Structure formats: structure tokens, C-alpha cells
A tleap script that builds the chain and sets N, CA, C and O, in Angstrom:
source leaprc.protein.ff14SB
mol = sequence {
  NMET ASN VAL ASP PHE PRO ASN ARG LEU LYS
  ASP LYS ILE PHE GLU ILE LYS SER ASP SER
  ASN ASN ASN ILE SER LYS ILE VAL SER TYR
  PHE PRO PHE SER GLU SER GLU LYS GLN GLU
  ILE LEU LEU ILE LEU LYS ARG ARG SER PHE
  ASP GLY PHE THR SER ILE PHE VAL ASP ARG
  VAL SER ALA SER GLU TRP GLU LYS THR LYS
  ASP GLN ILE LYS LYS LYS PHE ASN ASP GLU
  LEU PHE ASP ILE ASP LYS LYS CPHE
}
set mol.1.N position { 109.218 94.328 111.345 }
set mol.1.CA position { 109.268 92.847 110.989 }
set mol.1.C position { 110.993 92.749 110.520 }
set mol.1.O position { 111.610 93.057 109.500 }
set mol.2.N position { 111.271 92.308 111.499 }
set mol.2.CA position { 113.028 91.843 111.354 }
set mol.2.C position { 113.123 90.349 111.773 }
set mol.2.O position { 113.337 89.807 112.857 }
set mol.3.N position { 112.868 89.844 110.415 }
set mol.3.CA position { 113.003 88.387 110.826 }
set mol.3.C position { 114.494 87.922 109.818 }
set mol.3.O position { 114.996 88.511 108.861 }
set mol.4.N position { 114.767 87.045 110.288 }
set mol.4.CA position { 116.175 86.673 109.671 }
set mol.4.C position { 116.061 84.993 109.068 }
set mol.4.O position { 116.651 84.034 109.566 }
set mol.5.N position { 115.210 84.959 107.965 }
set mol.5.CA position { 115.614 83.746 107.478 }
set mol.5.C position { 116.768 83.083 106.986 }
set mol.5.O position { 117.598 83.844 106.489 }
set mol.6.N position { 117.104 81.648 106.987 }
set mol.6.CA position { 118.438 81.335 106.411 }
set mol.6.C position { 118.126 81.712 104.702 }
set mol.6.O position { 117.071 81.940 104.110 }
set mol.7.N position { 119.378 81.665 104.299 }
set mol.7.CA position { 119.658 82.003 102.838 }
set mol.7.C position { 118.707 81.238 101.764 }
set mol.7.O position { 118.326 81.833 100.756 }
set mol.8.N position { 118.380 80.032 102.001 }
set mol.8.CA position { 117.746 78.643 101.539 }
set mol.8.C position { 116.651 79.007 101.402 }
set mol.8.O position { 116.073 78.823 100.330 }
set mol.9.N position { 116.019 79.665 102.514 }
set mol.9.CA position { 114.452 79.848 102.715 }
set mol.9.C position { 114.612 81.274 101.930 }
set mol.9.O position { 113.987 81.272 100.869 }
set mol.10.N position { 115.298 82.471 102.206 }
set mol.10.CA position { 114.906 83.597 101.721 }
set mol.10.C position { 115.138 83.528 100.215 }
set mol.10.O position { 114.525 84.376 99.567 }
set mol.11.N position { 115.837 82.753 99.598 }
set mol.11.CA position { 115.857 82.472 98.003 }
set mol.11.C position { 114.839 82.113 97.278 }
set mol.11.O position { 114.735 82.303 96.066 }
set mol.12.N position { 113.789 81.408 98.217 }
set mol.12.CA position { 112.440 81.128 97.456 }
set mol.12.C position { 111.235 81.961 98.023 }
set mol.12.O position { 110.058 81.637 97.867 }
set mol.13.N position { 111.650 83.019 98.667 }
set mol.13.CA position { 110.384 83.905 98.959 }
set mol.13.C position { 110.469 85.183 98.035 }
set mol.13.O position { 111.426 85.957 98.006 }
set mol.14.N position { 109.378 85.274 97.326 }
set mol.14.CA position { 108.976 86.457 96.501 }
set mol.14.C position { 108.965 87.924 97.306 }
set mol.14.O position { 109.651 88.939 97.179 }
set mol.15.N position { 107.905 87.571 98.161 }
set mol.15.CA position { 107.538 88.814 98.775 }
set mol.15.C position { 107.020 88.266 100.159 }
set mol.15.O position { 106.601 87.111 100.234 }
set mol.16.N position { 107.053 89.138 101.306 }
set mol.16.CA position { 106.626 88.997 102.533 }
set mol.16.C position { 105.659 90.339 102.731 }
set mol.16.O position { 106.051 91.429 102.313 }
set mol.17.N position { 104.544 90.212 103.305 }
set mol.17.CA position { 103.670 91.224 103.620 }
set mol.17.C position { 103.331 90.980 105.218 }
set mol.17.O position { 103.210 89.937 105.861 }
set mol.18.N position { 103.223 92.445 105.614 }
set mol.18.CA position { 102.985 92.629 107.074 }
set mol.18.C position { 101.769 93.647 107.214 }
set mol.18.O position { 101.475 94.588 106.477 }
set mol.19.N position { 101.072 93.131 108.513 }
set mol.19.CA position { 99.834 93.940 108.805 }
set mol.19.C position { 100.157 95.190 109.315 }
set mol.19.O position { 101.332 95.550 109.230 }
set mol.20.N position { 99.175 96.057 109.927 }
set mol.20.CA position { 99.366 97.244 110.606 }
set mol.20.C position { 100.063 97.341 111.681 }
set mol.20.O position { 100.584 98.377 112.096 }
set mol.21.N position { 100.117 96.040 112.291 }
set mol.21.CA position { 101.180 95.792 113.641 }
set mol.21.C position { 102.789 95.694 113.255 }
set mol.21.O position { 103.584 95.624 114.192 }
set mol.22.N position { 103.189 95.688 112.155 }
set mol.22.CA position { 104.270 95.027 111.468 }
set mol.22.C position { 104.765 93.707 111.776 }
set mol.22.O position { 105.924 93.341 111.972 }
set mol.23.N position { 103.255 92.796 111.787 }
set mol.23.CA position { 103.712 91.571 112.096 }
set mol.23.C position { 103.726 91.036 110.407 }
set mol.23.O position { 103.288 91.704 109.470 }
set mol.24.N position { 104.350 89.654 110.305 }
set mol.24.CA position { 104.227 88.957 109.063 }
set mol.24.C position { 102.768 88.593 108.843 }
set mol.24.O position { 102.137 88.008 109.724 }
set mol.25.N position { 102.167 88.968 107.557 }
set mol.25.CA position { 100.870 88.176 107.609 }
set mol.25.C position { 100.732 87.357 106.527 }
set mol.25.O position { 99.710 86.672 106.484 }
set mol.26.N position { 101.558 87.269 105.609 }
set mol.26.CA position { 101.576 86.845 104.270 }
set mol.26.C position { 102.757 86.445 103.727 }
set mol.26.O position { 103.579 87.361 103.697 }
set mol.27.N position { 103.198 85.253 103.220 }
set mol.27.CA position { 104.747 84.960 102.726 }
set mol.27.C position { 104.337 84.315 101.341 }
set mol.27.O position { 103.537 83.392 101.189 }
set mol.28.N position { 105.046 84.988 100.360 }
set mol.28.CA position { 104.456 84.561 99.235 }
set mol.28.C position { 105.985 84.025 98.460 }
set mol.28.O position { 106.958 84.740 98.218 }
set mol.29.N position { 105.834 82.590 98.184 }
set mol.29.CA position { 107.114 82.114 97.710 }
set mol.29.C position { 107.187 81.685 96.149 }
set mol.29.O position { 106.022 81.629 95.753 }
set mol.30.N position { 107.837 81.450 95.391 }
set mol.30.CA position { 107.766 81.049 94.176 }
set mol.30.C position { 107.321 79.712 93.635 }
set mol.30.O position { 106.952 79.383 92.507 }
set mol.31.N position { 107.453 79.064 94.709 }
set mol.31.CA position { 106.711 77.625 94.410 }
set mol.31.C position { 106.309 77.245 95.912 }
set mol.31.O position { 106.866 77.762 96.880 }
set mol.32.N position { 105.274 76.279 96.017 }
set mol.32.CA position { 104.788 76.092 97.546 }
set mol.32.C position { 106.176 75.683 98.394 }
set mol.32.O position { 107.206 75.323 97.824 }
set mol.33.N position { 106.074 75.765 99.455 }
set mol.33.CA position { 107.072 75.376 100.486 }
set mol.33.C position { 106.649 73.867 100.791 }
set mol.33.O position { 105.515 73.410 100.651 }
set mol.34.N position { 107.910 73.106 101.285 }
set mol.34.CA position { 107.448 71.879 101.850 }
set mol.34.C position { 107.154 71.885 103.121 }
set mol.34.O position { 107.413 72.933 103.713 }
set mol.35.N position { 106.627 70.915 103.800 }
set mol.35.CA position { 105.946 70.758 105.150 }
set mol.35.C position { 107.111 71.201 105.959 }
set mol.35.O position { 106.966 72.034 106.854 }
set mol.36.N position { 108.356 70.629 105.651 }
set mol.36.CA position { 109.199 70.891 106.352 }
set mol.36.C position { 109.937 72.412 106.482 }
set mol.36.O position { 110.399 73.030 107.442 }
set mol.37.N position { 109.843 72.643 105.341 }
set mol.37.CA position { 110.174 74.303 105.282 }
set mol.37.C position { 109.360 75.464 106.009 }
set mol.37.O position { 109.650 76.608 106.361 }
set mol.38.N position { 108.276 74.716 106.077 }
set mol.38.CA position { 106.809 75.524 106.895 }
set mol.38.C position { 106.887 75.507 108.206 }
set mol.38.O position { 106.532 76.478 108.874 }
set mol.39.N position { 107.398 74.311 108.778 }
set mol.39.CA position { 107.877 74.310 109.836 }
set mol.39.C position { 108.909 75.160 110.471 }
set mol.39.O position { 108.757 75.828 111.494 }
set mol.40.N position { 109.995 75.058 109.733 }
set mol.40.CA position { 111.039 75.744 110.144 }
set mol.40.C position { 110.815 77.159 110.084 }
set mol.40.O position { 111.478 77.870 110.840 }
set mol.41.N position { 109.758 77.818 109.089 }
set mol.41.CA position { 109.676 79.108 109.354 }
set mol.41.C position { 108.477 79.481 110.481 }
set mol.41.O position { 108.257 80.611 110.917 }
set mol.42.N position { 107.813 78.334 110.816 }
set mol.42.CA position { 106.994 78.714 111.961 }
set mol.42.C position { 108.177 78.776 113.404 }
set mol.42.O position { 108.175 79.746 114.162 }
set mol.43.N position { 108.955 77.801 113.559 }
set mol.43.CA position { 109.949 78.166 114.392 }
set mol.43.C position { 110.447 79.260 114.418 }
set mol.43.O position { 110.428 79.845 115.501 }
set mol.44.N position { 111.100 79.963 113.185 }
set mol.44.CA position { 111.593 81.318 113.323 }
set mol.44.C position { 110.690 82.317 113.687 }
set mol.44.O position { 111.034 83.203 114.469 }
set mol.45.N position { 109.416 82.263 113.138 }
set mol.45.CA position { 108.566 83.278 113.628 }
set mol.45.C position { 108.023 82.942 114.988 }
set mol.45.O position { 107.317 83.793 115.528 }
set mol.46.N position { 108.189 82.153 115.423 }
set mol.46.CA position { 107.882 81.938 117.142 }
set mol.46.C position { 106.397 81.563 117.054 }
set mol.46.O position { 105.663 82.137 117.859 }
set mol.47.N position { 105.826 80.668 116.182 }
set mol.47.CA position { 104.412 80.614 115.974 }
set mol.47.C position { 103.940 79.347 116.047 }
set mol.47.O position { 104.701 78.462 115.655 }
set mol.48.N position { 103.043 79.093 116.387 }
set mol.48.CA position { 102.321 77.360 116.255 }
set mol.48.C position { 101.753 77.430 115.029 }
set mol.48.O position { 101.875 76.376 114.405 }
set mol.49.N position { 101.012 78.531 114.294 }
set mol.49.CA position { 100.384 78.094 113.335 }
set mol.49.C position { 100.483 79.246 112.473 }
set mol.49.O position { 100.705 80.254 113.143 }
set mol.50.N position { 100.392 79.492 111.122 }
set mol.50.CA position { 100.769 80.425 110.132 }
set mol.50.C position { 99.884 80.191 109.022 }
set mol.50.O position { 100.260 79.317 108.241 }
set mol.51.N position { 98.577 80.886 108.720 }
set mol.51.CA position { 97.671 80.431 107.336 }
set mol.51.C position { 97.975 81.505 106.190 }
set mol.51.O position { 97.187 81.806 105.294 }
set mol.52.N position { 99.534 82.142 106.417 }
set mol.52.CA position { 99.604 83.117 105.269 }
set mol.52.C position { 100.678 82.381 104.247 }
set mol.52.O position { 101.521 83.133 103.758 }
set mol.53.N position { 100.715 81.382 103.983 }
set mol.53.CA position { 101.738 80.731 102.989 }
set mol.53.C position { 101.043 80.961 102.013 }
set mol.53.O position { 99.843 80.771 102.211 }
set mol.54.N position { 101.377 81.366 100.831 }
set mol.54.CA position { 101.096 81.377 99.362 }
set mol.54.C position { 102.235 81.383 98.516 }
set mol.54.O position { 103.314 81.825 98.910 }
set mol.55.N position { 102.021 80.807 97.101 }
set mol.55.CA position { 103.162 80.576 96.131 }
set mol.55.C position { 102.471 81.388 95.003 }
set mol.55.O position { 101.307 81.790 94.997 }
set mol.56.N position { 103.536 81.569 93.936 }
set mol.56.CA position { 102.863 82.513 92.721 }
set mol.56.C position { 102.455 80.882 91.887 }
set mol.56.O position { 101.334 80.659 91.430 }
set mol.57.N position { 103.437 80.031 91.837 }
set mol.57.CA position { 103.280 79.002 90.987 }
set mol.57.C position { 102.871 77.702 92.170 }
set mol.57.O position { 103.360 77.621 93.296 }
set mol.58.N position { 101.962 76.851 91.633 }
set mol.58.CA position { 101.120 75.613 92.172 }
set mol.58.C position { 101.991 74.320 92.225 }
set mol.58.O position { 101.765 73.404 93.015 }
set mol.59.N position { 103.159 74.326 91.181 }
set mol.59.CA position { 104.009 73.252 90.820 }
set mol.59.C position { 104.888 72.880 91.899 }
set mol.59.O position { 105.572 73.774 92.398 }
set mol.60.N position { 104.987 71.621 92.372 }
set mol.60.CA position { 106.020 71.355 93.390 }
set mol.60.C position { 107.245 70.972 92.663 }
set mol.60.O position { 107.278 70.171 91.729 }
set mol.61.N position { 108.369 71.682 93.223 }
set mol.61.CA position { 109.671 71.401 92.725 }
set mol.61.C position { 110.569 70.729 93.723 }
set mol.61.O position { 110.289 70.878 94.913 }
set mol.62.N position { 111.495 70.090 93.426 }
set mol.62.CA position { 112.685 69.445 94.510 }
set mol.62.C position { 113.560 70.558 94.355 }
set mol.62.O position { 113.725 71.386 93.459 }
set mol.63.N position { 114.181 70.313 95.701 }
set mol.63.CA position { 115.536 71.069 96.090 }
set mol.63.C position { 116.603 70.995 94.962 }
set mol.63.O position { 117.412 71.919 94.891 }
set mol.64.N position { 116.655 70.185 94.261 }
set mol.64.CA position { 117.775 70.083 93.075 }
set mol.64.C position { 117.153 70.803 91.821 }
set mol.64.O position { 117.893 71.416 91.051 }
set mol.65.N position { 115.865 70.735 91.624 }
set mol.65.CA position { 115.299 71.331 90.440 }
set mol.65.C position { 115.396 73.102 90.755 }
set mol.65.O position { 115.751 73.986 89.975 }
set mol.66.N position { 114.963 73.209 92.114 }
set mol.66.CA position { 114.940 74.663 92.469 }
set mol.66.C position { 116.394 75.360 92.294 }
set mol.66.O position { 116.606 76.499 91.878 }
set mol.67.N position { 117.245 74.495 92.671 }
set mol.67.CA position { 118.628 75.028 92.434 }
set mol.67.C position { 118.932 75.349 90.928 }
set mol.67.O position { 119.241 76.461 90.501 }
set mol.68.N position { 118.785 74.091 90.122 }
set mol.68.CA position { 119.366 74.192 88.942 }
set mol.68.C position { 118.470 75.541 88.090 }
set mol.68.O position { 118.992 76.203 87.193 }
set mol.69.N position { 117.284 75.719 88.509 }
set mol.69.CA position { 116.301 76.490 87.570 }
set mol.69.C position { 115.980 78.205 88.229 }
set mol.69.O position { 115.487 79.138 87.595 }
set mol.70.N position { 116.367 78.208 89.436 }
set mol.70.CA position { 115.902 79.518 90.354 }
set mol.70.C position { 116.093 80.715 89.829 }
set mol.70.O position { 115.281 81.625 89.996 }
set mol.71.N position { 117.448 80.875 88.971 }
set mol.71.CA position { 117.730 81.933 88.780 }
set mol.71.C position { 116.979 82.330 87.046 }
set mol.71.O position { 116.560 83.428 86.680 }
set mol.72.N position { 117.005 81.315 86.418 }
set mol.72.CA position { 116.151 81.448 85.207 }
set mol.72.C position { 114.402 81.490 85.504 }
set mol.72.O position { 113.651 81.854 84.599 }
set mol.73.N position { 114.028 81.203 86.451 }
set mol.73.CA position { 112.693 81.490 86.932 }
set mol.73.C position { 112.378 82.841 87.491 }
set mol.73.O position { 111.469 83.628 87.225 }
set mol.74.N position { 113.500 82.907 88.444 }
set mol.74.CA position { 113.306 84.569 88.470 }
set mol.74.C position { 113.425 85.645 88.049 }
set mol.74.O position { 112.963 86.641 88.607 }
set mol.75.N position { 114.260 85.654 86.669 }
set mol.75.CA position { 114.791 86.349 85.652 }
set mol.75.C position { 113.508 86.613 84.962 }
set mol.75.O position { 113.045 87.751 84.885 }
set mol.76.N position { 112.809 85.352 84.353 }
set mol.76.CA position { 111.582 85.168 83.649 }
set mol.76.C position { 110.287 85.817 84.373 }
set mol.76.O position { 109.419 86.331 83.667 }
set mol.77.N position { 110.179 85.798 85.530 }
set mol.77.CA position { 109.304 85.992 86.292 }
set mol.77.C position { 109.294 87.753 86.433 }
set mol.77.O position { 108.302 88.457 86.241 }
set mol.78.N position { 110.455 88.162 86.756 }
set mol.78.CA position { 110.747 89.629 87.062 }
set mol.78.C position { 110.623 90.297 85.580 }
set mol.78.O position { 109.919 91.303 85.493 }
set mol.79.N position { 111.267 89.796 84.404 }
set mol.79.CA position { 110.962 90.335 82.990 }
set mol.79.C position { 109.552 90.339 82.674 }
set mol.79.O position { 109.135 91.269 81.984 }
set mol.80.N position { 108.574 89.245 83.159 }
set mol.80.CA position { 107.266 89.358 82.617 }
set mol.80.C position { 106.633 90.294 83.411 }
set mol.80.O position { 105.692 90.909 82.911 }
set mol.81.N position { 106.885 90.470 84.282 }
set mol.81.CA position { 106.148 91.361 85.319 }
set mol.81.C position { 106.381 92.930 84.943 }
set mol.81.O position { 105.534 93.783 85.208 }
set mol.82.N position { 107.398 93.169 84.414 }
set mol.82.CA position { 107.993 94.551 84.151 }
set mol.82.C position { 107.477 94.657 82.474 }
set mol.82.O position { 107.305 95.779 81.998 }
set mol.83.N position { 107.304 93.732 81.838 }
set mol.83.CA position { 106.701 93.940 80.534 }
set mol.83.C position { 105.114 94.092 80.531 }
set mol.83.O position { 104.556 94.495 79.510 }
set mol.84.N position { 104.414 93.780 81.641 }
set mol.84.CA position { 103.140 94.124 82.035 }
set mol.84.C position { 103.120 95.356 82.227 }
set mol.84.O position { 102.211 95.917 81.615 }
set mol.85.N position { 103.899 96.145 82.965 }
set mol.85.CA position { 103.779 97.780 82.995 }
set mol.85.C position { 103.733 98.549 81.730 }
set mol.85.O position { 103.009 99.506 81.456 }
set mol.86.N position { 104.872 97.807 80.816 }
set mol.86.CA position { 105.102 98.623 79.503 }
set mol.86.C position { 103.705 98.357 78.498 }
set mol.86.O position { 103.461 99.035 77.500 }
set mol.87.N position { 103.078 97.514 78.867 }
set mol.87.CA position { 101.699 97.223 77.893 }
set mol.87.C position { 100.702 97.990 78.270 }
set mol.87.O position { 99.789 98.286 77.499 }
set mol.88.N position { 100.775 98.427 79.596 }
set mol.88.CA position { 99.438 99.039 80.038 }
set mol.88.C position { 99.987 100.480 80.614 }
set mol.88.O position { 99.196 101.300 81.080 }
savepdb mol mol.pdb
quit
């Protein structure tokens, strides 16, 4: 699974999962990808379709909103995940 996504897409991806054949089976983003981003990913993956897009949050954010808040969102999300481990 050696895929080279542009940094602007890579930055929006939380996790990439692969199947037993090492093919990408799921791409988890922080927020849903736009249709143009999905199309770009399909081109990179050399696929006509892909139903493995999912996101942590359901809200739609603009590119400018993402740029302004991405570090804060990532930090808060990661901090909360690690706090879950401490509670249990």
C-alpha cells in the first residue's frame, strides 16, 4: 500500500486501512471529502469507484476553515482519544 497523496489531501486523512491483499479498503478523514477531492483520490488510486470513504465528523468545512482550525482539531481529537485510554 504505497500511495502518494498530495500533502493537502494527506493532511485531511486520519487513517488508511487496507485489506489482506494490501489494497486500500477504507480512508477515514476528519471531515467528509468534497466530491472533487474524492475524484482526485480515485485518480490516484487508479479506480473508477471506491466506497470506502468515511469521516470522523459529519460537518462540512470549507478549505479556509480547515486551514484555520486543522491543528486545533487534530490536537483536540488526539488528546481526547488518549484520555479515553486513561479512563479505562
